[in-house]
Short mmCIF file of the C-alpha atoms (twelve columns), coordinates in Angstrom:
data_MODEL
# 
_entry.id   MODEL 
# 
loop_
_atom_site.group_PDB 
_atom_site.id 
_atom_site.type_symbol 
_atom_site.label_atom_id 
_atom_site.label_alt_id 
_atom_site.label_comp_id 
_atom_site.label_asym_id 
_atom_site.label_seq_id 
_atom_site.Cartn_x 
_atom_site.Cartn_y 
_atom_site.Cartn_z 
_atom_site.pdbx_PDB_model_num 
ATOM 1   C CA . MET A 1   23.165 -27.006 25.815 1 
ATOM 2   C CA . ARG A 2   23.473 -28.805 29.525 1 
ATOM 3   C CA . VAL A 3   24.523 -25.923 31.193 1 
ATOM 4   C CA . ALA A 4   21.265 -24.259 29.988 1 
ATOM 5   C CA . ASP A 5   19.096 -27.338 31.062 1 
ATOM 6   C CA . ALA A 6   20.464 -27.330 34.496 1 
ATOM 7   C CA . ILE A 7   19.508 -23.870 34.956 1 
ATOM 8   C CA . MET A 8   16.420 -24.170 33.637 1 
ATOM 9   C CA . ARG A 9   16.089 -27.166 35.910 1 
ATOM 10  C CA . GLY A 10  17.208 -25.338 39.135 1 
ATOM 11  C CA . ASP A 11  19.988 -28.028 39.773 1 
ATOM 12  C CA . LEU A 12  22.852 -27.028 40.817 1 
ATOM 13  C CA . ASP A 13  25.175 -29.716 41.411 1 
ATOM 14  C CA . ASP A 14  24.703 -30.460 37.828 1 
ATOM 15  C CA . LEU A 15  24.942 -26.865 36.963 1 
ATOM 16  C CA . ARG A 16  28.751 -26.939 38.820 1 
ATOM 17  C CA . ASP A 17  29.804 -30.131 37.066 1 
ATOM 18  C CA . GLU A 18  28.321 -29.093 33.826 1 
ATOM 19  C CA . LEU A 19  30.156 -24.899 34.132 1 
ATOM 20  C CA . GLY A 20  33.257 -26.876 35.091 1 
ATOM 21  C CA . ASP A 21  33.084 -28.818 31.482 1 
ATOM 22  C CA . LEU A 22  32.540 -25.343 29.771 1 
ATOM 23  C CA . LEU A 23  35.195 -23.668 31.606 1 
ATOM 24  C CA . LEU A 24  37.721 -27.301 30.717 1 
ATOM 25  C CA . GLN A 25  36.661 -26.158 26.459 1 
ATOM 26  C CA . VAL A 26  37.737 -22.305 27.417 1 
ATOM 27  C CA . VAL A 27  41.124 -23.536 29.004 1 
ATOM 28  C CA . TYR A 28  41.635 -26.183 26.451 1 
ATOM 29  C CA . HIS A 29  41.527 -23.888 23.679 1 
ATOM 30  C CA . ALA A 30  43.311 -20.837 25.470 1 
ATOM 31  C CA . ARG A 31  45.949 -22.858 25.935 1 
ATOM 32  C CA . MET A 32  46.647 -24.323 22.499 1 
ATOM 33  C CA . ALA A 33  45.734 -20.977 20.957 1 
ATOM 34  C CA . GLU A 34  48.305 -20.167 23.078 1 
ATOM 35  C CA . GLU A 35  50.712 -22.837 21.940 1 
ATOM 36  C CA . GLN A 36  50.563 -20.806 18.459 1 
ATOM 37  C CA . SER A 37  51.447 -17.152 19.408 1 
ATOM 38  C CA . ALA A 38  47.976 -16.052 19.138 1 
ATOM 39  C CA . PHE A 39  46.229 -15.590 22.655 1 
ATOM 40  C CA . ALA A 40  46.688 -17.170 25.908 1 
ATOM 41  C CA . PHE A 41  43.893 -17.722 28.791 1 
ATOM 42  C CA . GLY A 42  44.438 -14.087 30.283 1 
ATOM 43  C CA . ASP A 43  43.744 -12.212 26.909 1 
ATOM 44  C CA . VAL A 44  40.526 -14.292 27.147 1 
ATOM 45  C CA . VAL A 45  39.571 -12.759 30.441 1 
ATOM 46  C CA . GLU A 46  40.812 -9.408  29.078 1 
ATOM 47  C CA . ALA A 47  38.531 -9.648  26.026 1 
ATOM 48  C CA . VAL A 48  35.025 -10.399 28.155 1 
ATOM 49  C CA . THR A 49  35.909 -7.838  30.946 1 
ATOM 50  C CA . ARG A 50  36.772 -5.351  28.291 1 
ATOM 51  C CA . LYS A 51  33.665 -5.962  25.916 1 
ATOM 52  C CA . MET A 52  31.415 -5.934  29.808 1 
ATOM 53  C CA . ILE A 53  32.500 -2.507  30.162 1 
ATOM 54  C CA . ARG A 54  32.287 -0.862  27.114 1 
ATOM 55  C CA . ARG A 55  28.646 -2.642  26.389 1 
ATOM 56  C CA . HIS A 56  26.946 -1.306  29.718 1 
ATOM 57  C CA . PRO A 57  27.663 2.141   30.411 1 
ATOM 58  C CA . HIS A 58  24.261 2.332   32.224 1 
ATOM 59  C CA . VAL A 59  25.972 0.391   34.766 1 
ATOM 60  C CA . PHE A 60  29.787 1.067   34.826 1 
ATOM 61  C CA . GLY A 61  30.146 4.287   33.460 1 
ATOM 62  C CA . ASP A 62  30.684 5.637   30.211 1 
ATOM 63  C CA . GLU A 63  34.454 7.561   28.970 1 
ATOM 64  C CA . ASN A 64  33.228 10.227  31.315 1 
ATOM 65  C CA . GLY A 65  32.756 8.167   34.333 1 
ATOM 66  C CA . VAL A 66  28.471 9.165   34.140 1 
ATOM 67  C CA . VAL A 67  25.889 6.269   34.929 1 
ATOM 68  C CA . THR A 68  23.414 6.946   33.031 1 
ATOM 69  C CA . SER A 69  19.710 4.093   31.896 1 
ATOM 70  C CA . SER A 70  18.645 6.955   29.142 1 
ATOM 71  C CA . HIS A 71  19.191 5.483   25.576 1 
ATOM 72  C CA . VAL A 72  20.425 2.064   26.675 1 
ATOM 73  C CA . ALA A 73  18.888 0.204   23.353 1 
ATOM 74  C CA . GLY A 74  20.467 3.246   21.396 1 
ATOM 75  C CA . ASN A 75  23.479 2.532   22.908 1 
ATOM 76  C CA . TRP A 76  23.766 -1.055  22.780 1 
ATOM 77  C CA . ASP A 77  23.235 -0.883  18.624 1 
ATOM 78  C CA . ARG A 78  25.921 1.460   18.626 1 
ATOM 79  C CA . ILE A 79  28.774 -0.334  20.187 1 
ATOM 80  C CA . LYS A 80  27.329 -3.114  18.316 1 
ATOM 81  C CA . ALA A 81  28.330 -1.640  14.690 1 
ATOM 82  C CA . GLU A 82  31.204 -0.221  16.489 1 
ATOM 83  C CA . GLU A 83  32.822 -3.233  17.164 1 
ATOM 84  C CA . LYS A 84  31.509 -5.630  14.130 1 
ATOM 85  C CA . ALA A 85  33.506 -2.317  12.041 1 
ATOM 86  C CA . GLU A 86  36.449 -3.161  14.472 1 
ATOM 87  C CA . ARG A 87  36.354 -6.707  13.758 1 
ATOM 88  C CA . ALA A 88  36.185 -5.976  9.780  1 
ATOM 89  C CA . ALA A 89  39.243 -4.322  10.396 1 
ATOM 90  C CA . ARG A 90  41.090 -6.633  12.069 1 
ATOM 91  C CA . ARG A 91  40.430 -9.984  9.627  1 
ATOM 92  C CA . ARG A 92  42.559 -10.571 6.381  1 
ATOM 93  C CA . PRO A 93  41.299 -8.215  3.258  1 
ATOM 94  C CA . GLU A 94  39.729 -11.716 1.833  1 
ATOM 95  C CA . ALA A 95  37.987 -12.104 5.227  1 
ATOM 96  C CA . ALA A 96  36.656 -8.814  5.531  1 
ATOM 97  C CA . GLN A 97  34.376 -9.096  2.308  1 
ATOM 98  C CA . ALA A 98  32.271 -11.523 3.652  1 
ATOM 99  C CA . SER A 99  29.006 -13.459 2.778  1 
ATOM 100 C CA . LEU A 100 25.841 -12.146 3.886  1 
ATOM 101 C CA . LEU A 101 24.960 -15.449 5.389  1 
ATOM 102 C CA . SER A 102 28.525 -15.373 7.179  1 
ATOM 103 C CA . SER A 103 26.900 -13.481 10.214 1 
ATOM 104 C CA . VAL A 104 24.849 -16.709 10.719 1 
ATOM 105 C CA . LYS A 105 26.787 -18.862 13.758 1 
ATOM 106 C CA . THR A 106 27.407 -22.867 12.503 1 
ATOM 107 C CA . GLY A 107 27.889 -23.894 16.404 1 
ATOM 108 C CA . GLN A 108 24.451 -22.679 17.195 1 
ATOM 109 C CA . PRO A 109 22.011 -25.801 17.110 1 
ATOM 110 C CA . ALA A 110 20.864 -26.562 13.186 1 
ATOM 111 C CA . LEU A 111 17.001 -25.094 13.441 1 
ATOM 112 C CA . ALA A 112 18.378 -22.413 14.832 1 
ATOM 113 C CA . ARG A 113 20.204 -21.720 12.015 1 
ATOM 114 C CA . ALA A 114 18.048 -22.561 9.471  1 
ATOM 115 C CA . MET A 115 15.952 -20.037 10.688 1 
ATOM 116 C CA . ASP A 116 18.736 -17.196 10.928 1 
ATOM 117 C CA . LEU A 117 19.721 -18.152 7.380  1 
ATOM 118 C CA . GLN A 118 16.677 -17.859 6.088  1 
ATOM 119 C CA . ARG A 119 15.679 -14.704 8.034  1 
ATOM 120 C CA . LYS A 120 18.978 -13.291 6.356  1 
ATOM 121 C CA . ALA A 121 18.033 -14.092 2.916  1 
ATOM 122 C CA . SER A 122 14.575 -13.084 3.260  1 
ATOM 123 C CA . SER A 123 16.420 -9.112  4.188  1 
ATOM 124 C CA . VAL A 124 17.481 -9.045  0.127  1 
ATOM 125 C CA . GLY A 125 14.378 -10.252 -0.989 1 
ATOM 126 C CA . PHE A 126 15.242 -13.803 -1.449 1 
ATOM 127 C CA . ASP A 127 12.109 -16.166 -0.088 1 
ATOM 128 C CA . TRP A 128 9.119  -17.954 -1.367 1 
ATOM 129 C CA . ASN A 129 5.951  -16.436 -2.459 1 
ATOM 130 C CA . ASP A 130 3.816  -19.759 -2.485 1 
ATOM 131 C CA . PRO A 131 4.037  -22.103 0.279  1 
ATOM 132 C CA . ARG A 132 3.348  -24.680 -2.177 1 
ATOM 133 C CA . GLU A 133 7.190  -23.910 -3.621 1 
ATOM 134 C CA . VAL A 134 8.351  -25.024 -0.721 1 
ATOM 135 C CA . LEU A 135 6.491  -28.067 -0.071 1 
ATOM 136 C CA . ARG A 136 7.528  -29.425 -3.475 1 
ATOM 137 C CA . LYS A 137 11.070 -28.638 -2.546 1 
ATOM 138 C CA . ILE A 138 11.142 -30.410 0.178  1 
ATOM 139 C CA . ARG A 139 9.514  -33.442 -1.883 1 
ATOM 140 C CA . GLU A 140 12.135 -32.821 -4.579 1 
ATOM 141 C CA . GLU A 141 15.409 -33.119 -1.462 1 
ATOM 142 C CA . ALA A 142 13.188 -36.076 0.229  1 
ATOM 143 C CA . ASP A 143 13.193 -38.181 -3.683 1 
ATOM 144 C CA . GLU A 144 17.093 -37.108 -3.718 1 
ATOM 145 C CA . SER A 145 18.237 -38.717 -0.296 1 
ATOM 146 C CA . ARG A 146 16.395 -42.173 -1.439 1 
ATOM 147 C CA . PRO A 147 18.747 -45.132 -2.372 1 
ATOM 148 C CA . ARG A 148 19.034 -45.243 -6.249 1 
ATOM 149 C CA . SER A 149 18.925 -48.973 -6.138 1 
ATOM 150 C CA . THR A 150 18.701 -52.158 -4.202 1 
ATOM 151 C CA . ALA A 151 22.420 -52.612 -4.212 1 
ATOM 152 C CA . GLU A 152 22.712 -49.053 -2.905 1 
ATOM 153 C CA . THR A 153 19.991 -49.551 0.187  1 
ATOM 154 C CA . LYS A 154 21.557 -52.917 0.878  1 
ATOM 155 C CA . ARG A 155 25.432 -50.616 1.591  1 
ATOM 156 C CA . SER A 156 23.104 -48.078 3.103  1 
ATOM 157 C CA . SER A 157 21.460 -50.383 5.726  1 
ATOM 158 C CA . PRO A 158 21.196 -54.508 5.344  1 
ATOM 159 C CA . LYS A 159 18.580 -54.829 7.923  1 
ATOM 160 C CA . ARG A 160 16.233 -51.640 8.738  1 
ATOM 161 C CA . PRO A 161 16.265 -47.747 7.009  1 
ATOM 162 C CA . ALA A 162 18.789 -45.253 7.523  1 
ATOM 163 C CA . ILE A 163 18.362 -43.634 10.841 1 
ATOM 164 C CA . CYS A 164 19.127 -40.037 11.297 1 
ATOM 165 C CA . SER A 165 19.311 -37.237 13.794 1 
ATOM 166 C CA . SER A 166 16.938 -34.696 12.985 1 
ATOM 167 C CA . ARG A 167 20.346 -32.122 14.163 1 
ATOM 168 C CA . TRP A 168 22.075 -33.876 11.205 1 
ATOM 169 C CA . SER A 169 18.905 -33.349 8.551  1 
ATOM 170 C CA . THR A 170 18.055 -29.742 8.940  1 
ATOM 171 C CA . TRP A 171 22.147 -29.038 8.911  1 
ATOM 172 C CA . ARG A 172 22.836 -31.112 5.779  1 
ATOM 173 C CA . ALA A 173 19.456 -29.173 4.283  1 
ATOM 174 C CA . THR A 174 20.993 -25.752 4.705  1 
ATOM 175 C CA . SER A 175 24.550 -26.461 4.104  1 
ATOM 176 C CA . MET A 176 24.439 -26.954 0.042  1 
ATOM 177 C CA . PRO A 177 21.928 -23.458 -0.190 1 
ATOM 178 C CA . THR A 178 24.675 -21.723 1.825  1 
ATOM 179 C CA . ARG A 179 27.329 -22.673 -0.659 1 
ATOM 180 C CA . LYS A 180 25.410 -22.513 -3.583 1 
ATOM 181 C CA . TRP A 181 24.238 -19.204 -2.107 1 
ATOM 182 C CA . ARG A 182 27.784 -18.071 -1.724 1 
ATOM 183 C CA . CYS A 183 28.680 -19.057 -5.111 1 
ATOM 184 C CA . ALA A 184 25.569 -16.446 -6.833 1 
ATOM 185 C CA . GLU A 185 26.781 -13.850 -4.159 1 
ATOM 186 C CA . PRO A 186 29.186 -11.899 -6.185 1 
ATOM 187 C CA . THR A 187 26.768 -10.942 -8.934 1 
ATOM 188 C CA . GLN A 188 24.449 -9.538  -7.344 1 
ATOM 189 C CA . ASN A 189 22.795 -6.224  -8.284 1 
ATOM 190 C CA . SER A 190 23.328 -2.706  -6.541 1 
ATOM 191 C CA . ASN A 191 19.801 -3.079  -4.430 1 
ATOM 192 C CA . GLY A 192 21.787 -6.406  -2.931 1 
ATOM 193 C CA . ALA A 193 18.949 -8.756  -5.066 1 
ATOM 194 C CA . LEU A 194 20.644 -11.877 -6.082 1 
ATOM 195 C CA . PRO A 195 19.662 -12.042 -9.790 1 
ATOM 196 C CA . ILE A 196 16.997 -15.295 -9.091 1 
ATOM 197 C CA . SER A 197 14.313 -16.515 -7.353 1 
ATOM 198 C CA . SER A 198 13.859 -18.969 -4.589 1 
ATOM 199 C CA . ALA A 199 11.081 -20.571 -7.100 1 
ATOM 200 C CA . ARG A 200 13.771 -21.320 -9.377 1 
ATOM 201 C CA . TRP A 201 17.041 -21.818 -7.009 1 
ATOM 202 C CA . ARG A 202 18.359 -25.307 -7.191 1 
# 
């Protein structure tokens, strides 16, 4: 986020520092992986180089060395699908049977993650048909978050109401439905739809 902020502001001094912090994370995690005999920093560089060349045949040339800009979008979709299949083949058998929601990255901003989860669920017919049901669910969740007693209120905040970041609130709001989804997912029918409606989701 800080790298993106520096780029948006056009602040090259800040960008230099933030890119250094970002690079530190790459080196740091690569080193930890190397100590576990998983991969090293050189493998990271090799992987991103291979990915860039493979995904951009219109820049680097295809398998025959031909550089062409035609069908760029089609090639992109095909290459991404091939990479996804290859990753699934490399994973453990239990990981290969991934949830529909598993492709939603946990490290992205909470609001963006919530939107992606909704799009995924909607793709198999799991959506709210009546906006009033959405508001009712919001009120229900808000009621559950309130202290149930005076003593609980004092324990959670003796001097002032608890303050929770919007990021944490959004993350928490998507975590429980995601766990429920994964429990119900094995029971989905042949069309990929879950045997319950979003209005009954609790």
